[in-house]
C-alpha positions, 0 to 999 in steps of 0.5 A: 777407751782407757781404763784406770783401776782406782784402789782407795785408801780404805782398800781392804775395808769392808772386804769385797768393797775394795775397788772402783772402776773409773772411765773417762766417760762415766762415773766410778762403778763400785764392785763387790767381790763376793768370794772375799766376804769373810765374816758377818760384818763384811757381808752386812756392808756388802748387802747395804751397798747392793741394796742401795744399788738396786734401789737407785741404779738402773743396772746391776751386774753379776760377773763370774768366771767358773768351771763345771764338769759336764751336765752338772751345776748348782746355785752360783749366787743367792741372797736369802732371808735369814728368817724364812730362807726366802729367795730375794735373788738367786742365780743358778746354773743348770748344766744338764739343760744348758740354762741359767735360772734366776729366781727372785721374790715378786711384789706379791710375795711369790717366786718368779723364775726366769729361764735364760737359755744357750748357757753352755757352761758345764763342759769341764772348761772355764767360762765367763758369764755376765748377768745384767739386771736392767731397768731396775727403776722402771715398771718392768725389769729386763735381764741379759745373759752373756756367756764368754763375752757373747750375748746368749739370751735375754728376757724382757717385761719382767716383774720388778725386784722387791727391795731388800730389807732395811735390816741388812743383817737379816739378809744372807749372801751365799755363793757356790764356791764350796758346792762347785768344788765338791763337784770337781768344778770351781768358781774362780771369781764372782763379783757384783758391779753396781751401775755402769755398762756391759763394757765395764762389767766385761772388764772384770772378766776380760771381755773386750767389749769396745765402743766400735763395731770392729770388735765384733764380726758380722755373725755376732751382729746378726745374732744380737739383732736376732735377739732384738727381733724376737724381743720386739717382733711387732716393731720389727715387722713394721720397720721399713727395712723388714724386707729382703736384706732388711736385717743387714740394713738395720745392722748397718744403721745401728753400727753407723749410729749411736745405738751400738752400745759397746758392741752389744745390741741391748733391747733398749738400743733396738727399741730406740732405733725402731721408735726413732725411724 
């Protein structure tokens, strides 16, 4: 699949809103470069774009390359109310316990916390992460965490996000670049991709997600399938391939059909396989 980076004439207008990724088989994906937001005007423009994406698109991605010393961490990205510091959305790395925490406001006004595990990010080396917020227009939200181009954890059936305020200037975007630097770490890149796919988000951090199964070995395939089985245990146990070598047959079925999405098994892909058999 070929890629073309299109930089519009207004490339540096409203900093951070400076690039679109275009694919032959899909619409452009607008990317917000969070680290390049330099003043309130640029931040307001970014909030407006993000708010529009959260209210109209099915998926939004947070993509970052970072480095943290062992067992350290902190907030990587956050959207907060300037009035009462309410967490509209916050993404934090917990290096000591190898987790990524996502906190956001539910419809009832309470903070909901999602614990995404297997996030081995705090070891002094550079890592990439992709957080997918999926099902934004559905009754339930789901999240997927990719670490170094591999699915690390996912969570399904989550309460939806509340819309951001119409007054974009009442929302503050914060990132962890300075805080991570104080810890002798670094946030090398931090972007928000509005719409698109895991593959398009992965291109922002050099993850080679491809449309064919050759990009991933069988170990990765089985690990991804294991996540889907844990997300939909009842559906899997009722599946005709549930007996001996059943997982291998199902992997083969997904690889040979249309349910493989850029080398990564999403919860929706697995559910489609189960429901259509």
